[in-house]
Each structure stands twice: as structure tokens, then as C-alpha cells.
C-alpha positions in Angstrom: 89.4 96.9 91.6 90.7 98.9 94.6 87.2 100.1 95.4 85.9 96.5 95.5 88.7 95.5 97.8 88.0 98.4 100.1 84.4 97.5 100.2 85.2 93.8 101.0 87.6 94.8 103.7 85.1 97.2 105.3 82.4 94.6 105.2 84.5 91.9 106.8 85.9 94.3 109.4 82.3 95.2 110.4 81.5 91.4 110.5 84.4 90.7 112.9 83.6 93.6 115.1 80.3 91.9 115.8 82.1 88.8 117.0 84.8 90.5 119.1 84.5 87.9 121.8 85.3 85.1 119.3 88.3 87.0 118.0 89.6 87.3 121.6 89.3 83.5 122.0 91.2 83.1 118.7 94.0 85.4 120.1 94.2 83.4 123.3 94.3 80.1 121.4 97.6 81.2 119.8 99.4 81.5 123.1 101.7 78.5 122.7 104.8 80.7 122.1 104.2 82.5 125.4 103.9 79.2 127.2 107.1 78.0 125.6 108.7 81.2 126.7 108.5 80.1 130.3 109.8 76.7 129.5 112.9 77.9 127.5 113.8 80.7 129.8 113.9 78.3 132.7 115.9 75.8 130.7 118.4 78.6 129.7 119.0 79.4 133.4 120.5 76.0 134.0 121.7 74.9 130.5 124.2 75.8 127.8 122.3 77.3 124.9 123.1 79.7 122.1 120.6 82.2 123.6 120.4 83.6 127.0 117.2 83.5 129.1 116.3 87.1 128.2 117.0 86.4 124.5 114.7 83.4 124.7 112.0 85.6 126.2 112.4 88.2 123.5 112.3 85.6 120.8 109.1 83.9 121.9 107.4 87.2 122.5 108.1 88.1 118.9 107.1 84.6 117.7 103.7 85.3 119.4 103.4 88.6 117.5 104.3 86.9 114.2 101.8 84.2 114.7 99.1 86.7 115.4 99.9 88.3 112.1 100.3 85.2 110.0 97.5 82.7 111.1 95.6 81.4 108.1 92.5 79.3 107.8 91.4 79.7 104.2 91.6 76.0 103.3 88.7 75.1 105.7 86.6 78.0 104.2 87.4 76.9 100.7 86.7 73.2 101.5 83.2 74.1 102.9 82.5 76.3 99.8 83.3 73.4 97.5 81.6 70.6 99.4 78.4 72.7 100.1 78.2 74.2 96.7 78.8 77.8 97.8 81.7 78.2 95.4 79.2 78.4 92.6 77.8 81.6 93.9 81.2 83.1 94.6 82.1 82.4 90.9 79.1 84.5 89.8 80.7 87.6 91.4 82.9 89.9 89.2 86.0 89.2 91.3 88.2 86.2 91.9 87.2 84.4 95.2 90.8 84.6 96.5 90.4 88.4 97.1 87.3 87.8 99.3 89.3 85.3 101.4 92.3 87.6 101.6 90.2 90.6 102.7 88.6 88.4 105.3 92.0 87.5 106.7 93.2 91.1 106.7 90.0 92.4 108.4 90.5 89.7 111.1 94.1 90.9 111.6 92.8 94.5 112.2 90.3 93.2 114.7 92.7 90.8 116.4 95.7 93.2 116.7 94.5 95.3 119.7 93.8 92.1 121.8 97.2 90.6 120.8 99.0 93.8 122.0 97.0 93.7 125.2 98.1 90.1 125.8 101.7 91.1 125.1 101.5 93.9 127.6 100.2 91.5 130.3 103.0 89.1 129.6 105.6 91.8 129.8 104.4 92.3 133.4 105.0 88.6 134.1 108.3 88.3 132.2 110.1 91.6 132.6 113.2 90.0 131.1 111.4 90.0 127.8 111.2 93.8 127.8 113.4 95.4 125.1 113.4 98.4 122.8 113.6 97.1 119.2 115.7 98.9 116.7 113.7 100.9 114.1 115.3 99.1 111.2 114.9 95.7 112.7 111.3 96.4 113.6 110.5 97.6 110.1 112.2 94.7 108.4 110.5 92.3 110.9 107.1 93.6 110.1 107.8 93.5 106.4 109.0 89.9 106.7 105.9 89.0 108.8 103.7 90.5 106.0 105.6 88.5 103.4 105.3 85.4 105.6 101.6 85.9 105.9 101.1 86.2 102.1 103.2 83.1 101.5 101.4 81.1 104.2 98.1 82.2 102.7 99.1 81.2 99.2 100.5 77.9 100.4 97.2 77.0 102.1 95.1 78.3 99.3 97.1 76.1 96.9 96.4 73.1 99.1 92.7 74.1 99.1 92.6 73.6 95.3 92.8 69.8 96.1 89.3 70.1 97.4 88.2 70.0 93.8 89.2 66.3 93.8 88.7 65.3 97.4 86.3 66.3 100.2 89.1 66.2 102.7 91.6 68.6 101.2 92.3 70.0 104.7 93.9 66.8 105.7 96.9 67.8 103.5 97.2 71.0 105.5 97.1 69.1 108.8 100.1 67.0 107.6 101.9 70.1 106.4 101.3 71.8 109.7 103.3 69.2 111.6 106.4 70.1 109.5 105.5 73.8 110.0 105.3 73.3 113.8 108.7 71.7 114.2 110.8 73.4 111.4 109.4 77.0 111.5 110.9 78.0 114.9 107.6 78.0 116.6 108.4 75.6 119.4 112.2 76.3 119.5 114.5 78.8 117.8 116.6 77.3 115.0 119.8 78.2 116.9 119.2 75.3 119.3 118.7 72.7 116.6 121.6 70.4 115.5 123.5 71.8 112.5 122.3 69.0 110.2 118.6 69.7 111.1 119.1 73.5 110.8 120.6 73.1 107.4 117.8 70.9 106.2 115.2 73.2 107.6 116.6 76.2 105.7 116.0 74.4 102.5 112.3 74.5 103.2 110.0 77.6 103.4 109.1 76.9 107.1 111.9 78.9 108.9 111.1 82.0 106.9 107.5 81.9 108.0 108.2 82.4 111.7 111.9 82.3 112.7 113.1 84.8 110.1 110.6 87.7 111.0 110.7 86.9 114.7 114.5 87.1 114.8 114.4 90.4 112.9 111.9 91.8 115.4 113.9 90.5 118.4 117.3 91.7 117.0 118.7 88.2 117.2 121.3 86.6 114.8 119.8 85.3 111.6 120.8 82.0 109.9 120.8 83.7 106.6 121.3 87.3 105.3 118.3 89.6 105.3 118.3 89.9 101.5 118.6 86.1 101.1 115.7 85.6 103.5 113.4 87.9 101.5 114.7 86.3 98.3 113.7 82.8 99.6 110.3 84.1 100.5 109.9 85.5 97.0 111.0 82.3 95.3 108.7 80.1 97.3 105.8 82.6 96.6 106.5 82.4 92.9 106.5 78.6 92.9 103.3 78.3 94.8 101.7 81.0 92.6 102.4 79.1 89.5 101.1 75.8 91.1 98.1 77.6 92.4 97.0 79.0 89.1 97.5 75.7 87.3 95.4 73.8 89.9 92.7 76.5 89.8 92.3 76.2 86.1 92.2 72.4 86.3 89.9 72.4 89.3 87.3 74.7 87.7 86.9 72.1 84.9 86.5 69.4 87.6 84.1 71.4 89.8 80.6 70.0 89.9 79.2 71.7 93.0 75.5 72.7 93.4 74.6 75.3 90.8 77.9 75.0 88.9 
């Protein structure tokens, strides 16, 4: 199994190296946190917020890094596979299609990472207040949380992709879900600036743990929950979506009637 995964990873990495220019554009398309960095740092200079201007800068810099590590698009790939009948050929391979999609995402991360770090270096020249030396423990926990957030985000989207067995527009569910993700994850504003009622509600969902939790760990900022509790919540949501995913997968295969099925 490990040999097959290494072969898939190497094949996808070679594929993305051929399209480096496209990967650069994907990296640039995820610059919203760096744009918001300028907005919130200016707001902090003249307002009363829980974070200072330099802390806002550090936070959004780390949000950008987390986003670079956790972007997922598997639902659109899966939707095309079902609608166009390509899933039939994937099912003939001696490996679950999910591993192919996962290795594709990991290979893209390896190709994207150097460009993302270059963008960070350029922005540190523009926003020197964002410069900081992360603690080793915080950086390690932040990267581990970012990996856990990526796996949960991937599983969530892959679970929604199972709906493509019953509808040709399964990606529409992800688009609605993304609106909640955008506002509750900490992507456009750290949770510390939210009203207490909104923050408490957000913490009941998986969204803050997908962006705010790993970004705050990397930036060395206060967390809304304990580190152990944060990883526990990620694990609980992963288990719930895993059970739902496997149930929908079995039901969906019986429903599938794509070309060649």
C-alpha cells in the first residue's frame, strides 16, 4: 500500500511541476488574508481591539500560511468524475479513489509551498510589524494542527462529494458550506474580535479549528480553547465525518450508473 501511495505522490508531483505557473496563480489567489492584514492593522491603530496592530499582522500572516496548507478542491474533481463517467475507470484500480485524490492534494502542497514562502518573504518586507520568531513548541503544534485541519477539511469536502451520486451539482453544497467557513473560521477576522455570543456559537462548529486554531498556535496568540481540547474537537469531527463518508460511499456505489459502471 505504501509503495502505491509513493508512486501516486511522485506521479502527481511530476504533474504539478509541469504546471508551475498555474500553481503560482493558485498561490496568489489565496492572498485574501494578506489583504485583510493591511485593513485590520490600520483599524487597530485607531481602535480598541483585543489584538494590537503587530498581533493582527502576525495573525493574518499565519492565516495565509494555514490556507496555503489546507486548500481543498476534491469535490469538483469528484463531481466531474461522476458526471463524465470517469469514476468507473477509477473503481477498476486496486486502490480506493480517495487515496488518489489525497496524494494529488499533497503533491500540490509540495509544489505550492516554495511559492507561498516567497510571498510571505515579500510581505514581510512590506509589513515589518509582522516579523516575529515563533516558539518551537508553538510552531510544531501549529503545523500539526494545520495538518489535522487539512485532513478534516479534505474529509468534509469529500463527504459532500458523495452527494454527486444523487445530484449533478453536489458542489453547490460546498459553496453554501464555504460561506459559513469564510465567516466563522477566523479567515476574515480573528475570533477574539467577535461578540461573545457569536464566538461561543462558532466554537460549537468545526470552522474555527480549521483556520483560527492552527493560525493562533503559529502566531503565539491566545487560544479560545485549550490545545488538547482543540485537537480533541478536530478528532471528534473527523470521526463523525468519516462514519458519514463511508455510509454515503456504500450507498452511492449502489446508486452510481456512470458510463462503464
